MARMI-121251 format. One record per atom (N, C-alpha, C): residue number from 1; x, y, z. Coordinates in steps of 0.001 Angstrom, whole numbers, plus 500000, padded with zeros to 6 digits. Layout:
SITE   pos        x        y        z
SITE   NUM        X        Y        Z
...
***
This chain:
SITE   pos        x        y        z
SITE     1   661413   233684   532308
SITE     1   662658   234103   532918
SITE     1   663082   235422   532309
SITE     2   663482   236369   533146
SITE     2   663929   237673   532691
SITE     2   665416   237826   532961
SITE     3   666131   238309   531974
SITE     3   667561   238532   532141
SITE     3   667832   240017   532311
SITE     4   668676   240340   533263
SITE     4   669066   241733   533431
SITE     4   670147   242068   532406
SITE     5   670396   243359   532219
SITE     5   671443   243802   531290
SITE     5   672797   243245   531739
SITE     6   673055   243253   533033
SITE     6   674324   242746   533567
SITE     6   674514   241263   533250
SITE     7   673467   240467   533397
SITE     7   673604   239037   533123
SITE     7   673840   238782   531643
SITE     8   673280   239615   530776
SITE     8   673525   239462   529346
SITE     8   674977   239778   529008
SITE     9   675531   240833   529603
SITE     9   676928   241196   529361
SITE     9   677849   240121   529908
SITE    10   677580   239668   531120
SITE    10   678412   238646   531747
SITE    10   678334   237329   530976
SITE    11   677158   236971   530511
SITE    11   676982   235702   529815
SITE    11   677725   235666   528493
SITE    12   677934   236806   527866
SITE    12   678578   236802   526553
SITE    12   680027   237264   526608
SITE    13   680563   237533   527781
SITE    13   681932   238018   527910
SITE    13   682868   236857   528235
SITE    14   683792   236548   527332
SITE    14   684699   235435   527601
SITE    14   685781   235815   528607
SITE    15   686301   234826   529275
SITE    15   687466   234990   530133
SITE    15   688639   234354   529411
SITE    16   689767   235055   529401
SITE    16   690976   234558   528742
SITE    16   691913   234007   529809
SITE    17   692277   232751   529649
SITE    17   693207   232090   530558
SITE    17   694467   231791   529750
SITE    18   695597   232258   530261
SITE    18   696847   232213   529502
SITE    18   697979   231732   530399
SITE    19   698883   230950   529817
SITE    19   700131   230650   530517
SITE    19   701293   231069   529621
SITE    20   702325   231579   530279
SITE    20   703531   232043   529595
SITE    20   704747   231410   530250
SITE    21   705806   231251   529469
SITE    21   707123   230984   530037
SITE    21   707912   232263   529802
SITE    22   708403   232832   530891
SITE    22   709161   234076   530826
SITE    22   710612   233762   531178
SITE    23   711516   234123   530285
SITE    23   712940   233924   530529
SITE    23   713523   235240   531034
SITE    24   714274   235143   532140
SITE    24   714890   236314   532750
SITE    24   716393   236094   532871
SITE    25   717124   237190   533012
SITE    25   718539   237053   533361
SITE    25   718604   236426   534756
SITE    26   719534   235519   534956
SITE    26   719619   234790   536228
SITE    26   719727   235719   537426
SITE    27   720491   236781   537297
SITE    27   720681   237692   538427
SITE    27   719435   238539   538727
SITE    28   718463   238523   537801
SITE    28   717256   239337   537982
SITE    28   716011   238500   538265
SITE    29   716164   237190   538417
SITE    29   715002   236303   538528
SITE    29   714103   236653   539715
SITE    30   714671   236904   540865
SITE    30   713866   237181   542050
SITE    30   713088   238487   541915
SITE    31   713771   239552   541521
SITE    31   713083   240846   541394
SITE    31   712063   240823   540260
SITE    32   712382   240153   539155
SITE    32   711433   240067   538037
SITE    32   710192   239284   538458
SITE    33   710375   238179   539156
SITE    33   709237   237367   539608
SITE    33   708348   238170   540551
SITE    34   708936   238935   541457
SITE    34   708152   239750   542391
SITE    34   707390   240853   541659
SITE    35   708049   241498   540705
SITE    35   707399   242578   539942
SITE    35   706248   242027   539109
SITE    36   706461   240906   538453
SITE    36   705419   240304   537614
SITE    36   704247   239830   538475
SITE    37   704535   239194   539601
SITE    37   703475   238694   540486
SITE    37   702631   239824   541068
SITE    38   703185   241022   541143
SITE    38   702454   242168   541686
SITE    38   701473   242779   540676
SITE    39   701560   242379   539409
SITE    39   700642   242896   538399
SITE    39   699241   242330   538626
SITE    40   698205   243101   538306
SITE    40   696834   242607   538492
SITE    40   696533   241393   537611
SITE    41   695823   240429   538146
SITE    41   695366   239220   537439
SITE    41   696508   238332   536958
SITE    42   697640   238392   537657
SITE    42   698829   237619   537269
SITE    42   699285   236789   538465
SITE    43   699724   235562   538171
SITE    43   700257   234670   539199
SITE    43   701545   234062   538669
SITE    44   702537   233881   539541
SITE    44   703798   233227   539186
SITE    44   703911   231980   540057
SITE    45   703385   230837   539573
SITE    45   703374   229630   540398
SITE    45   704696   228861   540437
SITE    46   705612   229150   539491
SITE    46   706863   228383   539466
SITE    46   708004   229222   538905
SITE    47   709180   229029   539497
SITE    47   710411   229660   539009
SITE    47   711518   228617   539075
SITE    48   712582   228865   538348
SITE    48   713771   228029   538523
SITE    48   715001   228919   538513
SITE    49   716080   228387   539039
SITE    49   717303   229178   539217
SITE    49   717990   229550   537908
SITE    50   717596   228921   536818
SITE    50   718201   229236   535511
SITE    50   717549   230439   534836
SITE    51   716485   230983   535445
SITE    51   715885   232189   534911
SITE    51   714535   232018   534252
SITE    52   713882   230881   534456
SITE    52   712563   230663   533854
SITE    52   711454   230865   534885
SITE    53   710372   231499   534440
SITE    53   709180   231680   535252
SITE    53   707994   231097   534512
SITE    54   707086   230472   535228
SITE    54   705781   230118   534681
SITE    54   704834   231197   535166
SITE    55   704132   231820   534234
SITE    55   703241   232932   534570
SITE    55   701834   232600   534084
SITE    56   700851   232761   534964
SITE    56   699455   232521   534624
SITE    56   698695   233841   534664
SITE    57   697808   234036   533684
SITE    57   696979   235237   533616
SITE    57   695535   234821   533408
SITE    58   694632   235564   534003
SITE    58   693200   235359   533779
SITE    58   692580   236745   533646
SITE    59   692161   237079   532420
SITE    59   691686   238431   532123
SITE    59   690399   238403   531319
SITE    60   689599   239473   531420
SITE    60   688293   239488   530776
SITE    60   688293   239830   529283
SITE    61   689362   240436   528757
SITE    61   689346   240743   527328
SITE    61   690751   240752   526736
SITE    62   690795   240653   525406
SITE    62   692070   240518   524700
SITE    62   692958   241751   524828
SITE    63   692360   242938   524810
SITE    63   693181   244148   524899
SITE    63   693889   244224   526254
SITE    64   693197   243839   527314
SITE    64   693813   243811   528637
SITE    64   694894   242728   528700
SITE    65   694643   241596   528061
SITE    65   695615   240511   528001
SITE    65   696899   240974   527312
SITE    66   696756   241599   526156
SITE    66   697931   242083   525425
SITE    66   698679   243155   526207
SITE    67   697941   244022   526885
SITE    67   698584   245056   527706
SITE    67   699389   244428   528839
SITE    68   698832   243380   529465
SITE    68   699529   242725   530576
SITE    68   700788   242019   530079
SITE    69   700715   241376   528905
SITE    69   701909   240731   528343
SITE    69   702978   241783   528048
SITE    70   702573   242928   527526
SITE    70   703514   244029   527278
SITE    70   704134   244502   528592
SITE    71   703329   244590   529648
SITE    71   703850   244960   530969
SITE    71   704921   243968   531420
SITE    72   704660   242684   531220
SITE    72   705613   241641   531625
SITE    72   706898   241756   530819
SITE    73   706779   241976   529512
SITE    73   707960   242117   528655
SITE    73   708808   243333   529030
SITE    74   708178   244325   529655
SITE    74   708869   245562   530021
SITE    74   709575   245485   531375
SITE    75   709380   244413   532106
SITE    75   709990   244274   533436
SITE    75   711503   244152   533290
SITE    76   712218   244870   534140
SITE    76   713679   244834   534166
SITE    76   714171   243394   534345
SITE    77   715051   242937   533469
SITE    77   715616   241595   533563
SITE    77   714925   240553   532706
SITE    78   713743   240874   532144
SITE    78   713048   239913   531276
SITE    78   713713   239912   529908
SITE    79   714055   238707   529432
SITE    79   714705   238544   528135
SITE    79   713683   238195   527061
SITE    80   712764   237275   527375
SITE    80   711739   236895   526397
SITE    80   710494   236376   527106
SITE    81   709384   236436   526385
SITE    81   708106   235943   526880
SITE    81   707498   235052   525805
SITE    82   707138   233822   526165
SITE    82   706595   232872   525201
SITE    82   705200   232425   525637
SITE    83   704243   232574   524743
SITE    83   702882   232114   525001
SITE    83   702848   230597   524877
SITE    84   702398   229913   525912
SITE    84   702333   228461   525921
SITE    84   700902   227969   525738
SITE    85   699951   228686   526349
SITE    85   698556   228240   526324
SITE    85   697655   229454   526363
SITE    86   696573   229401   525588
SITE    86   695547   230461   525623
SITE    86   694203   229816   525372
SITE    87   693296   230034   526306
SITE    87   691940   229548   526140
SITE    87   690987   230675   526488
SITE    88   689975   230813   525662
SITE    88   688955   231827   525895
SITE    88   687613   231105   525969
SITE    89   686936   231306   527102
SITE    89   685631   230674   527219
SITE    89   684721   231508   528098
SITE    90   683445   231325   527903
SITE    90   682469   232021   528704
SITE    90   682245   231210   529971
SITE    91   682532   231834   531098
SITE    91   682408   231134   532382
SITE    91   681084   231446   533036
***
């Protein structure tokens, strides 16, 4: 069996799966959720009227993950971002 360079890179590159709870000001929940959901590799599967968002991320490396969390923290109306789950595995 012969492996190509691409398969070697793909085989050893982990995928990072992360969930966050993002707290927003109540009056900014809708716009913050829309802005966050528009970011690449980000999903907002749940919100509540008190200002909480559940945010899911799936990214190929830690530097991109940290950059995306920083992007989320910078969204207008976001008060705090809490990491709930992080798993890194080779898919």
